[in-house]
LOKOLSE-305472 format. One record per residue (C-alpha): residue in one letter; residue number from 1; x, y, z. Coordinates in nm, 4 decimals, always signed. Layout:
(site 'A', NUM, (X, Y, Z))
...
//
This chain:
(site 'M', 1, (+0.1161, +0.5014, +0.5519))
(site 'K', 2, (+0.1770, +0.8108, +0.7663))
(site 'G', 3, (+0.0156, +1.1235, +0.6327))
(site 'S', 4, (+0.1925, +1.4560, +0.5798))
(site 'R', 5, (+0.1890, +1.7356, +0.8249))
(site 'F', 6, (+0.1653, +1.9746, +0.5248))
(site 'S', 7, (-0.1142, +2.0248, +0.2849))
(site 'E', 8, (-0.0723, +2.0510, -0.0811))
(site 'E', 9, (-0.1194, +2.4448, -0.0310))
(site 'Q', 10, (+0.1441, +2.4649, +0.2271))
(site 'I', 11, (+0.4016, +2.2478, +0.0237))
(site 'I', 12, (+0.3326, +2.4657, -0.2831))
(site 'G', 13, (+0.3806, +2.7798, -0.0659))
(site 'V', 14, (+0.7113, +2.6405, +0.0588))
(site 'L', 15, (+0.8207, +2.5926, -0.3052))
(site 'R', 16, (+0.7075, +2.9302, -0.4175))
(site 'E', 17, (+0.9079, +3.0815, -0.1169))
(site 'H', 18, (+1.2211, +2.9227, -0.2519))
(site 'E', 19, (+1.1618, +3.0395, -0.6201))
(site 'A', 20, (+1.1190, +3.3924, -0.4922))
(site 'G', 21, (+1.4898, +3.3825, -0.3952))
(site 'A', 22, (+1.5101, +3.2399, -0.0278))
(site 'K', 23, (+1.7828, +2.9843, +0.0217))
(site 'T', 24, (+1.7064, +2.6193, +0.0482))
(site 'E', 25, (+1.8553, +2.5923, +0.4015))
(site 'E', 26, (+1.6686, +2.8814, +0.5273))
(site 'V', 27, (+1.3272, +2.7655, +0.3946))
(site 'C', 28, (+1.3884, +2.4402, +0.5402))
(site 'R', 29, (+1.4882, +2.5477, +0.8858))
(site 'R', 30, (+1.1889, +2.7934, +0.8907))
(site 'H', 31, (+0.9352, +2.5155, +0.8140))
(site 'G', 32, (+1.0931, +2.2368, +1.0037))
(site 'I', 33, (+1.1827, +1.9957, +0.7229))
(site 'S', 34, (+1.4777, +1.8341, +0.5943))
(site 'S', 35, (+1.6468, +1.9289, +0.2570))
(site 'A', 36, (+1.5779, +1.5731, +0.1373))
(site 'T', 37, (+1.1933, +1.6513, +0.1993))
(site 'F', 38, (+1.2287, +1.9785, +0.0288))
(site 'Y', 39, (+1.3919, +1.8251, -0.2911))
(site 'K', 40, (+1.1397, +1.5443, -0.2780))
(site 'W', 41, (+0.8636, +1.7817, -0.2669))
(site 'K', 42, (+1.0255, +2.0131, -0.5497))
(site 'A', 43, (+1.0269, +1.6823, -0.7820))
(site 'K', 44, (+0.6727, +1.6062, -0.6952))
(site 'Y', 45, (+0.4969, +1.9369, -0.6953))
(site 'G', 46, (+0.7519, +2.1897, -0.8588))
(site 'G', 47, (+0.5666, +2.3951, -1.1289))
(site 'L', 48, (+0.2114, +2.2823, -1.0215))
(site 'D', 49, (-0.0637, +2.5171, -0.8992))
(site 'V', 50, (-0.2735, +2.4189, -0.5971))
(site 'S', 51, (-0.5617, +2.2912, -0.8099))
(site 'E', 52, (-0.3136, +2.0789, -1.0158))
(site 'A', 53, (-0.1620, +1.9397, -0.6908))
(site 'R', 54, (-0.5157, +1.8381, -0.5576))
(site 'R', 55, (-0.5908, +1.6834, -0.8967))
(site 'L', 56, (-0.2615, +1.4785, -0.8754))
(site 'K', 57, (-0.3287, +1.3677, -0.5195))
(site 'S', 58, (-0.7005, +1.2442, -0.6179))
(site 'L', 59, (-0.5663, +1.0630, -0.9114))
(site 'E', 60, (-0.2936, +0.8820, -0.7096))
(site 'D', 61, (-0.5686, +0.7937, -0.4467))
(site 'E', 62, (-0.7859, +0.6542, -0.7295))
(site 'N', 63, (-0.4995, +0.4549, -0.8681))
(site 'R', 64, (-0.4060, +0.3109, -0.5289))
(site 'R', 65, (-0.7710, +0.1982, -0.4898))
(site 'L', 66, (-0.8003, +0.0435, -0.8438))
(site 'K', 67, (-0.4706, -0.1410, -0.7834))
(site 'K', 68, (-0.6174, -0.2816, -0.4642))
(site 'L', 69, (-0.9277, -0.3803, -0.6276))
(site 'L', 70, (-0.7408, -0.5695, -0.9048))
(site 'A', 71, (-0.5246, -0.7375, -0.6413))
(site 'E', 72, (-0.8119, -0.8740, -0.4552))
(site 'A', 73, (-0.9812, -0.9997, -0.7848))
(site 'M', 74, (-0.6839, -1.1938, -0.8789))
(site 'L', 75, (-0.6198, -1.3321, -0.5456))
(site 'P', 76, (-0.8753, -1.6155, -0.5471))
(site 'G', 77, (-0.7552, -1.7366, -0.8931))
(site 'F', 78, (-0.4020, -1.7382, -0.7543))
(site 'Y', 79, (-0.4873, -1.9501, -0.4595))
(site 'S', 80, (-0.6860, -2.1976, -0.6706))
(site 'A', 81, (-0.4042, -2.2361, -0.9220))
(site 'A', 82, (-0.1429, -2.2901, -0.6375))
(site 'F', 83, (-0.3735, -2.5382, -0.4707))
(site 'H', 84, (-0.4210, -2.7648, -0.7688))
(site 'S', 85, (-0.0578, -2.7559, -0.8696))
(site 'A', 86, (+0.0369, -2.8677, -0.5215))
(site 'K', 87, (+0.1971, -3.2191, -0.4983))
(site 'P', 88, (+0.1128, -3.4535, -0.1949))
(site 'V', 89, (+0.3593, -3.4483, +0.0978))
(site 'R', 90, (+0.5793, -3.7574, +0.1365))
(site 'G', 91, (+0.4442, -3.9890, +0.3787))
(site 'T', 92, (+0.0737, -3.9040, +0.3043))
(site 'S', 93, (-0.1890, -4.1035, +0.1389))
(site 'S', 94, (-0.2476, -4.0951, -0.2388))
(site 'S', 95, (-0.5184, -3.8357, -0.1913))
(site 'G', 96, (-0.2797, -3.6021, -0.0401))
(site 'W', 97, (-0.4376, -3.6156, +0.2968))
(site 'D', 98, (-0.2446, -3.7220, +0.6117))
(site 'S', 99, (-0.4358, -4.0114, +0.7783))
(site 'T', 100, (-0.4019, -3.8472, +1.1152))
(site 'S', 101, (-0.5274, -3.5144, +1.0404))
(site 'P', 102, (-0.7872, -3.3734, +1.2732))
(site 'A', 103, (-1.0310, -3.3173, +0.9648))
(site 'Q', 104, (-1.0191, -3.7085, +0.9000))
(site 'T', 105, (-1.0277, -3.8132, +1.2620))
(site 'G', 106, (-1.3717, -3.6608, +1.2941))
(site 'W', 107, (-1.3285, -3.4433, +1.6020))
(site 'Y', 108, (-1.2868, -3.1468, +1.3945))
(site 'T', 109, (-1.6117, -3.1253, +1.1998))
(site 'E', 110, (-1.7140, -2.7586, +1.2036))
(site 'A', 111, (-1.5783, -2.4724, +1.0112))
(site 'F', 112, (-1.5704, -2.2222, +1.3035))
(site 'P', 113, (-1.5312, -2.4510, +1.6336))
(site 'C', 114, (-1.5290, -2.1689, +1.8567))
(site 'E', 115, (-1.8537, -2.0161, +1.7596))
(site 'S', 116, (-2.1801, -2.1590, +1.9276))
//
């Protein structure tokens, strides 16, 4: 994901500038942002101090990291359940292996044939 050009301090400064009475269009033009970006920042950071914004960002990062760990922990169970519930393809033997597959013909014997 692309990072922001603006730090939390700068974003809060832009919002404070608007709260001080500057018009939205003027603030957006001065800082080179769209009005959609401004209102997105206002929804996310409106009313926060710099320290609170930093805390919010660190909590979001921690949440993202924990979600990734959970997904990686659940992944092996998902694949093993999907493998055991799979039915053999029509035209294959009762074991589910095609009799002409490279693994059964004997010429594909190593896990990593490209490595020496």
